[in-house]
GUVEXDREN-770428 format. One record per residue (C-alpha): residue in three letters; y, z, x. Coordinates in steps of 0.02 Angstrom, whole numbers, padded with zeros to 5 digits, always signed. Example, Ala and Ser with C-alpha at 12.3 -4.5 7.8 and 13.67 -1.06 7.14 Angstrom:
ALA-00225+00390+00615 SER-00053+00357+00684 
***
This chain:
UNK-01160-00297+00665 UNK-00992-00232+00727 UNK-00977-00220+00914 UNK-01026-00051+00988 UNK-00848-00028+01055 UNK-00777-00050+01228 UNK-00898+00062+01321 UNK-01059-00005+01398 UNK-01190+00109+01323 UNK-01306+00101+01468 UNK-01178+00171+01589 UNK-01130+00322+01485 UNK-01163+00494+01559 UNK-01216+00612+01418 UNK-01170+00768+01517 UNK-00989+00719+01511 UNK-00988+00678+01326 UNK-00932+00853+01273 UNK-00789+00933+01175 UNK-00788+01095+01272 UNK-00708+01163+01431 UNK-00809+01167+01589 UNK-00880+01338+01539 UNK-00961+01256+01387 UNK-00892+01390+01272 UNK-00710+01354+01238 UNK-00683+01207+01123 UNK-00557+01075+01169 UNK-00432+01069+01024 UNK-00310+00945+01099 UNK-00291+00834+01251 UNK-00134+00778+01337 UNK-00138+00637+01466 UNK-00013+00593+01599 UNK+00006+00479+01749 UNK+00038+00552+01922 UNK+00191+00448+01972 UNK+00253+00451+02151 UNK+00434+00457+02091 UNK+00397+00574+01947 UNK+00473+00737+02006 UNK+00573+00763+01846 UNK+00419+00731+01743 UNK+00321+00852+01846 UNK+00454+00984+01821 UNK+00454+00956+01632 UNK+00264+00969+01629 UNK+00262+01132+01726 UNK+00390+01208+01611 UNK+00304+01146+01453 UNK+00132+01203+01510 UNK+00201+01372+01559 UNK+00278+01396+01386 UNK+00115+01340+01304 UNK+00022+01478+01401 UNK+00157+01602+01339 UNK+00113+01548+01165 UNK-00066+01602+01197 UNK-00147+01431+01225 UNK-00274+01407+01365 UNK-00260+01253+01474 UNK-00379+01164+01591 UNK-00331+01010+01696 UNK-00470+00880+01716 UNK-00497+00779+01873 UNK-00421+00607+01884 UNK-00502+00476+01772 UNK-00642+00378+01848 UNK-00573+00216+01784 UNK-00392+00245+01832 UNK-00361+00351+01985 UNK-00184+00400+01928 UNK-00219+00472+01756 UNK-00246+00658+01726 UNK-00304+00749+01567 UNK-00239+00918+01511 UNK-00362+01005+01394 UNK-00297+01135+01272 UNK-00393+01275+01185 UNK-00325+01389+01051 UNK-00407+01562+01058 UNK-00448+01657+00900 UNK-00293+01766+00903 UNK-00177+01614+00915 UNK-00271+01530+00772 UNK-00262+01685+00664 UNK-00076+01702+00698 UNK-00026+01528+00653 UNK-00150+01515+00509 UNK-00050+01659+00433 UNK+00114+01572+00471 UNK+00059+01406+00395 UNK-00028+01492+00244 UNK-00192+01403+00279 UNK-00325+01434+00144 UNK-00491+01502+00202 UNK-00645+01557+00102 UNK-00668+01735+00042 UNK-00808+01718-00086 UNK-00938+01590-00129 UNK-00899+01500-00289 UNK-00997+01553-00444 UNK-00930+01417-00555 UNK-01076+01304-00602 UNK-01070+01125-00544 UNK-01062+00980-00669 UNK-01231+00938-00746 UNK-01319+00775-00713 UNK-01269+00635-00829 UNK-01394+00533-00930 UNK-01458+00375-00851 UNK-01407+00436-00679 UNK-01546+00334-00606 UNK-01445+00175-00639 UNK-01313+00230-00515 UNK-01437+00297-00382 UNK-01429+00139-00273 UNK-01240+00166-00258 UNK-01250+00349-00207 UNK-01256+00431-00038 UNK-01364+00580+00017 UNK-01311+00748-00048 UNK-01272+00820+00128 UNK-01151+00675+00156 UNK-01063+00686-00010 UNK-01051+00876+00000 UNK-01051+00926+00184 UNK-01007+01111+00147 UNK-01032+01235+00008 UNK-00897+01271-00123 UNK-00799+01430-00092 UNK-00654+01525-00176 UNK-00509+01519-00052 UNK-00352+01611-00018 UNK-00204+01607+00103 UNK-00257+01682+00271 UNK-00181+01851+00309 UNK-00203+01918+00485 UNK-00195+02098+00422 UNK-00341+02067+00302 UNK-00472+01987+00410 UNK-00613+02088+00328 UNK-00563+02013+00160 UNK-00623+01839+00211 UNK-00797+01773+00241 UNK-00791+01765+00430 UNK-00963+01727+00494 UNK-00946+01649+00667 UNK-00770+01685+00727 UNK-00777+01532+00843 UNK-00816+01412+00702 UNK-00721+01502+00561 UNK-00575+01379+00578 UNK-00645+01198+00571 UNK-00587+01071+00704 UNK-00466+00986+00584 UNK-00375+01154+00556 UNK-00376+01197+00741 UNK-00297+01029+00794 UNK-00168+01050+00655 UNK-00118+01220+00719 UNK-00112+01164+00902 UNK-00003+01012+00856 UNK+00115+01129+00761 UNK+00136+01228+00921 UNK+00155+01073+01032 UNK+00289+01002+00915 UNK+00396+01160+00935 UNK+00366+01216+01112 UNK+00512+01195+01232 UNK+00502+01122+01406 UNK+00654+01202+01486 UNK+00638+01343+01611 UNK+00665+01526+01569 UNK+00847+01569+01569 UNK+00901+01393+01517 UNK+00933+01336+01342 UNK+00934+01156+01294 UNK+00878+01126+01113 UNK+00845+00939+01147 UNK+00708+00984+01272 UNK+00584+01029+01137 UNK+00422+00959+01070 UNK+00281+00846+01126 UNK+00355+00696+01035 UNK+00505+00695+01153 UNK+00392+00717+01303 UNK+00291+00564+01244 UNK+00445+00462+01218 UNK+00516+00496+01391 UNK+00350+00459+01479 UNK+00311+00637+01536 UNK+00147+00624+01443 UNK+00062+00460+01398 UNK-00040+00521+01252 UNK-00077+00673+01146 UNK-00229+00680+01029 UNK-00372+00785+00966 UNK-00549+00735+01013 UNK-00681+00651+00909 UNK-00831+00763+00893 UNK-00956+00635+00959 UNK-00986+00450+00990 UNK-00991+00355+00826 UNK-01156+00271+00866 UNK-01247+00428+00922 UNK-01249+00611+00870 UNK-01175+00742+00985 UNK-01220+00924+01021 UNK-01202+01013+00853 UNK-01079+00874+00802 UNK-01122+00730+00691 UNK-00976+00704+00569 UNK-00908+00548+00656 UNK-01082+00478+00668 UNK-01116+00505+00484 UNK-00950+00427+00438 UNK-00995+00272+00532 UNK-01172+00262+00470 UNK-01134+00291+00286 UNK-00956+00231+00266 UNK-00883+00119+00401 UNK-01016-00016+00407 UNK-00986-00166+00296 UNK-01165-00165+00234 UNK-01115-00004+00140 UNK-00984-00095+00038 UNK-01076-00057-00126 UNK-01097+00126-00090 UNK-00980+00264-00146 UNK-00863+00341-00016 UNK-00900+00513+00063 UNK-00730+00580+00016 UNK-00771+00764+00053 UNK-00832+00717+00224 UNK-00675+00611+00255 UNK-00567+00755+00201 UNK-00659+00876+00312 UNK-00646+00767+00466 UNK-00479+00685+00448 UNK-00383+00799+00330 UNK-00326+00792+00150 UNK-00191+00663+00177 UNK-00307+00528+00240 UNK-00439+00582+00111 UNK-00320+00558-00035 UNK-00276+00385+00026 UNK-00457+00327+00027 UNK-00488+00410-00139 UNK-00340+00315-00213 UNK-00393+00150-00132 UNK-00571+00171-00195 UNK-00513+00214-00370 UNK-00394+00065-00375 UNK-00534-00051-00320 UNK-00651+00016-00457 UNK-00515-00015-00588 UNK-00485-00188-00521 UNK-00666-00232-00572 UNK-00619-00224-00757 UNK-00457-00328-00732 UNK-00554-00454-00627 UNK-00689-00479-00759 UNK-00561-00503-00900 UNK-00459-00622-00793 UNK-00614-00720-00748 UNK-00661-00735-00932 UNK-00487-00800-00971 UNK-00504-00930-00834 UNK-00674-00980-00896 UNK-00600-01003-01068 UNK-00472-01121-00993 UNK-00611-01218-00911 UNK-00719-01228-01071 UNK-00572-01279-01178 UNK-00530-01418-01055 UNK-00586-01556-01174 UNK-00487-01483-01321 UNK-00323-01496-01233 UNK-00233-01629-01341 UNK-00073-01613-01241 UNK-00156-01668-01079 UNK-00251-01807-01167 UNK-00087-01879-01230 UNK-00010-01871-01057 UNK-00163-01957-00980 UNK-00180-02085-01120 UNK-00120-02256-01053 UNK-00056-02299-01228 UNK+00048-02136-01242 UNK+00084-02064-01070 UNK+00068-02233-00987 UNK+00200-02309-01102 UNK+00330-02170-01077 UNK+00454-02209-00944 UNK+00528-02051-00871 UNK+00701-02034-00794 UNK+00716-02019-00603 UNK+00690-01840-00538 UNK+00825-01858-00400 UNK+00984-01959-00374 UNK+00949-02076-00230 UNK+00768-02115-00182 UNK+00680-02077-00346 UNK+00628-02216-00464 UNK+00577-02218-00642 UNK+00401-02155-00666 UNK+00261-02157-00794 UNK+00219-01996-00878 UNK+00034-02022-00852 UNK+00060-01999-00663 UNK+00057-01810-00698 UNK-00110-01817-00785 UNK-00201-01710-00655 UNK-00062-01576-00649 UNK-00064-01560-00837 UNK-00250-01525-00837 UNK-00228-01398-00696 UNK-00088-01312-00795 UNK-00204-01294-00944 UNK-00326-01188-00837 UNK-00193-01054-00828 UNK-00078-01093-00971 UNK-00182-01073-01129 UNK-00204-00956-01276 UNK-00304-00830-01174 UNK-00158-00807-01055 UNK-00058-00716-01187 UNK-00200-00597-01216 UNK-00224-00567-01031 UNK-00041-00531-01004 UNK-00044-00398-01138 UNK-00209-00331-01075 UNK-00139-00307-00899 UNK+00007-00211-00971 UNK-00119-00088-01048 UNK-00237-00094-00895 UNK-00099-00036-00777 UNK-00068+00116-00892 UNK-00250+00158-00895 UNK-00260+00144-00705 UNK-00111+00259-00674 UNK-00162+00388-00809 UNK-00342+00397-00752 UNK-00285+00408-00572 UNK-00183+00566-00615 UNK-00343+00642-00688 UNK-00442+00593-00534 UNK-00302+00661-00425 UNK-00300+00827-00519 UNK-00486+00846-00497 UNK-00473+00816-00310 UNK-00331+00943-00299 UNK-00449+01072-00371 UNK-00597+01026-00267 UNK-00499+01016-00107 UNK-00403+01178-00137 UNK-00233+01096-00159 UNK-00187+01170-00330 UNK-00077+01305-00260 UNK-00025+01203-00112 UNK+00163+01209-00099 UNK+00252+01065-00015 UNK+00361+01193+00076 UNK+00210+01248+00174 UNK+00182+01081+00259 UNK+00289+00933+00206 UNK+00450+01032+00183 UNK+00441+01110+00353 UNK+00597+01065+00452 UNK+00567+00918+00572 UNK+00587+00961+00754 UNK+00703+00813+00772 UNK+00820+00888+00642 UNK+00821+01057+00729 UNK+00859+00971+00895 UNK+00997+00852+00842 UNK+01088+00970+00718 UNK+01186+01091+00829 UNK+01285+01167+00682 UNK+01217+01325+00603 UNK+01246+01407+00436 UNK+01174+01555+00339 UNK+01031+01517+00218 UNK+01077+01615+00058 UNK+00891+01637+00016 UNK+00814+01686+00184 UNK+00977+01764+00253 UNK+00941+01675+00418 UNK+01043+01552+00519 UNK+00976+01371+00503 UNK+01032+01203+00567 UNK+01124+01084+00452 UNK+01210+00915+00453 UNK+01396+00922+00405 UNK+01448+00823+00253 UNK+01566+00701+00344 UNK+01428+00659+00473 UNK+01302+00638+00333 UNK+01417+00521+00234 UNK+01454+00418+00387 UNK+01268+00398+00427 UNK+01227+00351+00246 UNK+01365+00225+00239 UNK+01302+00140+00396 UNK+01124+00146+00331 UNK+01174+00069+00164 UNK+01274-00071+00249 UNK+01122-00111+00361 UNK+01003-00116+00215 UNK+01124-00227+00114 UNK+01145-00346+00264 UNK+00957-00366+00285 UNK+00925-00391+00095 UNK+01065-00522+00100 UNK+00980-00605+00247 UNK+00821-00619+00145 UNK+00914-00695-00003 UNK+00999-00816+00116 UNK+00830-00866+00182 UNK+00763-00889+00006 UNK+00920-00996-00036 UNK+00878-01102+00119 UNK+00703-01127+00056 UNK+00773-01181-00114 UNK+00890-01304-00023 UNK+00736-01366+00072 UNK+00647-01396-00094 UNK+00792-01497-00163 UNK+00816-01595-00005 UNK+00637-01647+00029 UNK+00592-01677-00152 UNK+00680-01845-00145 UNK+00584-01888+00012 UNK+00415-01847-00065 UNK+00460-01938-00222 UNK+00510-02089-00122 UNK+00352-02093-00014 UNK+00231-02058-00157 UNK+00329-02174-00270 UNK+00319-02318-00145 UNK+00131-02290-00128 UNK+00115-02304-00313 UNK+00211-02465-00315 UNK+00105-02553-00185 UNK-00017-02686-00236 UNK-00167-02770-00157 UNK-00327-02707-00087 UNK-00265-02532-00062 UNK-00195-02515-00236 UNK-00331-02394-00304 UNK-00326-02288-00148 UNK-00139-02262-00153 UNK-00143-02230-00340 UNK-00271-02094-00306 UNK-00164-02014-00178 UNK-00015-02018-00296 UNK-00117-01947-00437 UNK-00177-01801-00333 UNK-00020-01762-00241 UNK+00135-01766-00352 UNK+00310-01740-00279 UNK+00319-01570-00368 UNK+00153-01513-00293 UNK+00197-01573-00120 UNK+00366-01487-00125 UNK+00296-01328-00197 UNK+00154-01309-00070 UNK+00260-01346+00085 UNK+00403-01234+00027 UNK+00279-01091-00012 UNK+00206-01107+00164 UNK+00378-01104+00242 UNK+00423-00958+00133 UNK+00268-00863+00188 UNK+00311-00891+00375 UNK+00489-00828+00344 UNK+00418-00672+00253 UNK+00306-00631+00404 UNK+00451-00654+00528 UNK+00569-00544+00426 UNK+00434-00414+00406 UNK+00420-00396+00593 UNK+00602-00362+00617 UNK+00638-00256+00467 UNK+00499-00133+00501 UNK+00587-00084+00662 UNK+00759-00082+00579 UNK+00698+00027+00436 UNK+00627+00155+00554 UNK+00787+00154+00660 UNK+00897+00176+00502 UNK+00787+00323+00440 UNK+00794+00407+00609 UNK+00982+00386+00615 UNK+01001+00479+00449 UNK+00910+00629+00524 UNK+00812+00685+00370 UNK+00779+00872+00368 UNK+00598+00876+00314 UNK+00441+00768+00340 UNK+00431+00735+00155 UNK+00612+00680+00148 UNK+00586+00565+00299 UNK+00435+00480+00223 UNK+00517+00457+00053 UNK+00673+00377+00128 UNK+00569+00262+00236 UNK+00461+00218+00088 UNK+00613+00176-00018 UNK+00691+00065+00114 UNK+00533-00028+00161 UNK+00482-00057-00021 UNK+00657-00121-00066 UNK+00646-00245+00074 UNK+00467-00297+00039 UNK+00503-00315-00144 UNK+00644-00438-00112 UNK+00551-00523+00032 UNK+00387-00553-00059 UNK+00435-00575-00237 UNK+00605-00665-00234 UNK+00524-00837-00214 UNK+00411-00803-00365 UNK+00558-00740-00468 UNK+00646-00904-00427 UNK+00503-01016-00484 UNK+00467-00907-00635 UNK+00642-00882-00705 UNK+00764-01002-00626 UNK+00677-01164-00580 UNK+00700-01296-00717 UNK+00811-01185-00822 UNK+00984-01250-00769 UNK+00952-01435-00741 UNK+01069-01519-00865 UNK+01027-01694-00927 UNK+01044-01872-00862 UNK+01223-01912-00837 UNK+01273-01730-00830 UNK+01157-01647-00703 UNK+01185-01476-00629 UNK+01200-01465-00437 UNK+01161-01314-00329 UNK+01314-01325-00212 UNK+01420-01437-00316 UNK+01407-01622-00343 UNK+01476-01662-00170 UNK+01317-01592-00092 UNK+01203-01695-00204 UNK+01072-01556-00214 UNK+01019-01579-00395 UNK+00933-01427-00468 UNK+00743-01444-00480 UNK+00656-01492-00640 UNK+00489-01424-00698 UNK+00339-01539-00712 UNK+00309-01603-00890 UNK+00162-01488-00889 UNK+00276-01339-00858 UNK+00328-01232-00707 UNK+00181-01112-00728 UNK+00068-01210-00616 UNK+00202-01203-00479 UNK+00216-01017-00500 UNK+00027-01007-00484 UNK+00036-01108-00322 UNK+00174-01000-00253 UNK+00080-00839-00299 UNK-00084-00896-00232 UNK-00014-00953-00062 UNK+00091-00796-00032 UNK-00038-00671-00094 UNK-00190-00751-00014 UNK-00095-00784+00147 UNK-00036-00605+00157 UNK-00213-00539+00131 UNK-00290-00660+00254 UNK-00161-00621+00389 UNK-00182-00433+00359 UNK-00372-00446+00379 UNK-00352-00549+00540 UNK-00234-00413+00608 UNK-00344-00272+00557 UNK-00518-00332+00598 UNK-00525-00488+00703 UNK-00395-00445+00831 UNK-00473-00271+00871 UNK-00645-00355+00885 UNK-00580-00482+01007 UNK-00493-00346+01107 UNK-00657-00245+01111 UNK-00754-00397+01166 UNK-00634-00431+01306 UNK-00632-00250+01361 UNK-00821-00243+01355 UNK-00833-00394+01470 UNK-00715-00313+01597 UNK-00810-00148+01583 UNK-00978-00223+01630 UNK-00912-00271+01803 UNK-00864-00091+01840 UNK-01009+00000+01932 UNK-00947+00175+01885 UNK-00929+00182+01700 UNK-00962+00367+01674 UNK-00845+00404+01531 UNK-00806+00578+01465 UNK-00763+00613+01285 UNK-00575+00621+01320 UNK-00583+00460+01420 UNK-00673+00368+01279 UNK-00541+00428+01154 UNK-00396+00392+01274 UNK-00425+00207+01273 UNK-00429+00197+01084 UNK-00279+00148+00982 UNK-00153+00286+00932 UNK-00144+00325+00745 UNK+00042+00348+00719 UNK+00124+00462+00595 UNK+00167+00307+00493 UNK-00009+00237+00497 UNK-00047+00277+00315 UNK+00126+00213+00267 UNK+00080+00036+00312 UNK-00089+00050+00225 UNK-00006+00108+00063 UNK+00130-00023+00075 UNK+00005-00163+00093 UNK-00090-00107-00065 UNK+00070-00077-00166 UNK+00133-00250-00128 UNK-00037-00319-00183 UNK-00020-00214-00341 UNK+00147-00298-00378 UNK+00066-00470-00360 UNK-00073-00433-00487 UNK+00043-00353-00613 UNK+00214-00435-00601 UNK+00157-00615-00608 UNK-00025-00599-00666 UNK+00013-00704-00826 UNK+00026-00855-00711 UNK-00136-00826-00616 UNK-00277-00729-00704 UNK-00386-00742-00549 UNK-00265-00631-00449 UNK-00360-00469-00489 UNK-00522-00553-00432 UNK-00444-00599-00262 UNK-00378-00423-00249 UNK-00548-00347-00285 UNK-00633-00452-00150 UNK-00496-00408-00028 UNK-00504-00223-00065 UNK-00693-00211-00048 UNK-00666-00279+00126 UNK-00508-00174+00153 UNK-00600-00006+00122 UNK-00735-00044+00252 UNK-00609-00117+00377 UNK-00498+00034+00364 UNK-00650+00149+00377 UNK-00712+00052+00532 UNK-00539+00066+00611 UNK-00527+00252+00583 UNK-00703+00285+00645 UNK-00710+00167+00793 UNK-00539+00100+00843 UNK-00419+00244+00819 UNK-00403+00411+00906 UNK-00437+00554+00790 UNK-00275+00587+00695 UNK-00199+00761+00676 UNK-00259+00828+00508 UNK-00121+00851+00378 UNK-00119+00905+00195 UNK-00055+00811+00046 UNK-00092+00844-00140 UNK-00051+00668-00202 UNK+00006+00499-00145 UNK+00188+00554-00143 UNK+00328+00433-00178 UNK+00207+00289-00200 UNK+00162+00358-00372 UNK+00338+00333-00436 UNK+00346+00158-00362 UNK+00184+00114-00449 UNK+00255+00180-00615 UNK+00411+00073-00593 UNK+00313-00082-00550 UNK+00200-00052-00704 UNK+00352-00044-00818 UNK+00436-00197-00739 UNK+00273-00297-00753 UNK+00277-00286-00944 UNK+00451-00366-00944 UNK+00411-00499-00813 UNK+00250-00554-00899 UNK+00338-00562-01064 UNK+00473-00676-00990 UNK+00345-00780-00899 UNK+00248-00814-01061 UNK+00412-00851-01152 UNK+00511-00953-01026 UNK+00392-01012-00892 UNK+00239-01053-00997 UNK+00238-01192-01128 UNK+00141-01078-01248 UNK+00291-01043-01365 UNK+00355-01220-01379 UNK+00178-01277-01424 UNK+00161-01142-01554 UNK+00329-01184-01632 UNK+00280-01368-01639 UNK+00110-01329-01711 UNK+00172-01217-01851 UNK+00344-01291-01891 UNK+00350-01475-01840 UNK+00174-01546-01836 UNK+00129-01654-01985 UNK-00059-01637-01955 UNK-00073-01453-01907 UNK-00128-01510-01732 UNK-00044-01539-01564 UNK-00039-01729-01587 UNK+00132-01794-01553 UNK+00191-01638-01456 UNK+00227-01735-01294 UNK+00338-01857-01384 UNK+00425-01710-01474 UNK+00459-01617-01313 UNK+00542-01765-01225 UNK+00719-01821-01259 UNK+00789-01997-01240 UNK+00930-02060-01130 UNK+01011-02233-01131 UNK+01021-02309-00957 UNK+01198-02376-00943 UNK+01174-02493-00794 UNK+01037-02543-00671 UNK+01007-02398-00550 UNK+01059-02432-00372 UNK+00888-02391-00302 UNK+00801-02519-00413 UNK+00789-02703-00366 UNK+00846-02828-00488 UNK+00673-02902-00500 UNK+00595-02734-00538 UNK+00733-02695-00664 UNK+00704-02854-00761 UNK+00516-02840-00749 UNK+00518-02668-00833 UNK+00682-02695-00930 UNK+00690-02523-01003 UNK+00858-02480-01083 UNK+00807-02296-01107 UNK+00710-02165-01011 UNK+00641-01994-01066 UNK+00673-01821-00995 UNK+00608-01647-01030 UNK+00724-01564-01157 UNK+00767-01548-01340 UNK+00926-01654-01362 UNK+00986-01778-01489 UNK+00954-01960-01444 UNK+01091-02087-01397 UNK+01183-02152-01552 UNK+01171-01989-01643 UNK+01339-01912-01696 UNK+01292-01762-01587 UNK+01207-01861-01449 UNK+01141-01760-01301 UNK+01171-01592-01382 UNK+01030-01474-01418 UNK+00928-01507-01575 UNK+00880-01376-01702 UNK+00706-01373-01628 UNK+00779-01306-01467 UNK+00861-01161-01558 UNK+00701-01125-01654 UNK+00604-01119-01490 UNK+00737-01006-01409 UNK+00729-00887-01558 UNK+00541-00885-01552 UNK+00546-00847-01364 UNK+00663-00703-01390 UNK+00561-00638-01537 UNK+00402-00650-01430 UNK+00480-00549-01289 UNK+00539-00415-01404 UNK+00373-00401-01495 UNK+00263-00408-01341 UNK+00368-00278-01249 UNK+00373-00161-01397 UNK+00186-00177-01433 UNK+00135-00152-01251 UNK+00258-00010-01220 UNK+00203+00079-01380 UNK+00020+00062-01332 UNK+00062+00119-01151 UNK+00157+00274-01204 UNK+00026+00314-01336 UNK-00115+00300-01205 UNK-00011+00407-01085 UNK+00012+00538-01219 UNK-00171+00538-01271 UNK-00239+00556-01095 UNK-00196+00723-01017 UNK-00151+00720-00832 UNK-00271+00862-00795 UNK-00449+00861-00867 UNK-00486+01011-00983 UNK-00632+01068-00875 UNK-00523+01069-00723 UNK-00393+01174-00811 UNK-00526+01299-00859 UNK-00595+01308-00683 UNK-00418+01331-00612 UNK-00387+01477-00728 UNK-00559+01550-00695 UNK-00534+01540-00508 UNK-00361+01622-00516 UNK-00431+01762-00619 UNK-00570+01793-00499 UNK-00450+01788-00351 UNK-00340+01919-00428 UNK-00489+02028-00476 UNK-00564+02017-00300 UNK-00397+02055-00221 UNK-00373+02202-00328 UNK-00546+02272-00290 UNK-00519+02240-00107 UNK-00356+02338-00105 UNK-00432+02481-00201 UNK-00578+02495-00081 UNK-00459+02482+00067 UNK-00355+02624-00006 UNK-00507+02729-00034 UNK-00559+02708+00146 UNK-00383+02755+00207 UNK-00382+02912+00095 UNK-00557+02959+00151 UNK-00507+02941+00335 UNK-00351+03048+00306 UNK-00455+03186+00223 UNK-00567+03194+00375 UNK-00433+03192+00507 UNK-00310+03315+00420 UNK-00326+03506+00451 UNK-00420+03607+00323 UNK-00270+03710+00277 UNK-00165+03566+00225 UNK-00311+03478+00139 UNK-00312+03594-00010 UNK-00128+03577-00044 UNK-00128+03384-00026 UNK-00285+03349-00125 UNK-00205+03340-00300 UNK-00073+03219-00242 UNK-00200+03105-00157 UNK-00313+03106-00311 UNK-00160+03061-00412 UNK-00118+02913-00301 UNK-00299+02856-00310 UNK-00303+02870-00498 UNK-00145+02766-00508 UNK-00221+02631-00401 UNK-00379+02630-00504 
***
């Protein structure tokens, strides 16, 4: 059971757990907190000016006594009266109900009892009835279904309106004009106020007075024991707003789709396990008469010795688990799966747009509103040709200068990442010789410990030891660079002064994803597409920084580089998910435990509702940005490199099941209530997902062609094998090199004991003595042609299927289209009838009030006007 928070329950005074002013009537829509500093005269002056301007805007304020826990903290409670709410609801074009929906709900599906254990109660899934809605108009209040005027606007709408006012209210005195002194954000940044937040409606572990939404969210959604239940998306939307609701809808849908990918990936892995004994290639490597008789060339220049091929027996078996015939099928399946995921999500998103009244939602109403920061920093004004009003703008030369500085900063940081990756590669090259020397020396020992050292050498090959340690170092570097670049990206975006909220988010998303893409995936790209591809051959090796540095390029294991890519992917992906869960769940729990211990020693723990919320964590404007970024990076791991690790979707599935409940727990118990905001889709993340999906087809095709050994094995089987089997493949895939002299690192006794005049290496080249010795054989060119043909065929097949599926599946379901048209028709009809009735009343009133003499002369004209309206 998750801790009950940081408040001792037995000390809580229920009379103070309220969301109303002292009169018990006016609802608290927002709370500002501040500290009464002794040297804070300027801050007091700002607060007085700001609060006076808020009262001029029509808001009602009430200052609460000092906090019991902290004698220097004050709380300013804000209430928006009905007239203020109506005025700004008209300005913001907020939709409100005017008629109960008469569109029938979807019928129960067959075998619904099978899904009953996964369903939530009806009042939780549908907390309010379905209405037809229309933009609020203050002049037509009788058009809308206004029952109780105090509850007509729900709390989420009220706090959104109040925050809109706070963001644009100045804090300079009357008669002064300083555009920079505007908005609650600036007051928070300069310390005038310490926090600004709307209140939760009740404690999450207990219902409040006529308020239970937070309690229901915790009971039916935020507890981990509910992991198998559906999410109460409508209740999430009602309490937190559409933007947070659409995030959890996307995360839940993504997790549901992962189930299919995880099952198929698990089947492919099981196939690799079951076909373990049929792997002729690994049997030849492990056979003492075949692999044990093949002497391989040293893998580095100084400390490496000649080695037997059978020392890689275990790694070849491990490679077969992920590099088998099923891998090709799984790579193609994932290319189709990602299309199904994106297309079905569009349909799910369209349905949510209709159900949440976002169909006619225009971005200009919310996301395209000019940011207060833009209005403050841009002192230049020009005439808007559409509105014919003066508006702030950023001159072209200033904008270009800021963009150039931004581009240079992004380039520098991406170059820094690439430099770090190059350093990790240099580490791999430098320490490989050390690992080879240590493990090789263990293998060469004799005596009582011979079997033990042979076992260590068999389990830990130099390639594996280098790959694991380099992957761990790379993961640490990734985490360190993430910490710095998050701050840099925000600073760069702020410096560019984007005009709108949508533009700000899109620019930040682009910068952060570019960085994260290079940061997380560059090491995987190196292992997949560069390692072992530019090695050369004995006597003519290729070096990373030139021969004078002696950093010889890495070779792949005789079993292939795919197992190293699997290792790299597993460490980075699993490490990121583990670290993320520690940050999101364990650290808050530890903080709560520590705060709870301190709270029990306080004899006066009588916390009010605003005090309880004040000590919670602030949910920043970019809170959802980091949640989306985490999932999109994971999406890249399970699509771009999934051919190397079919179990990646399964790991992602387990992580996301936990992620949904951890995020729900954080929102419900750890965060202050965020300001509700609207969003009709997941924004720029949709385009990023589409780009990753297209790129994944290319990367998986190249992984299967150039990283996997599948194509060389198929070419050998169908073109070079004499027995239509894989017997002899290992010998065919290794070339021969004549050793000119005894190597410097081998003793004379060891040299004569083995007395090998040749060694083998992984390539397709002519043997010594051939007229074209050490040049590529025809088999090499056949394999290369087969690889290129495979890439072209796989890409075209998958892309054709992808585009066909995208064409076949409409973005908006047909029933949703019909409902949208029906609703628009009913809205127009209802508005028309309303206007006609309104005109009738106006004409009737004019007949009564006008003199009898003029009534006779004006009657025909009035009847004519009425007939035209009808």
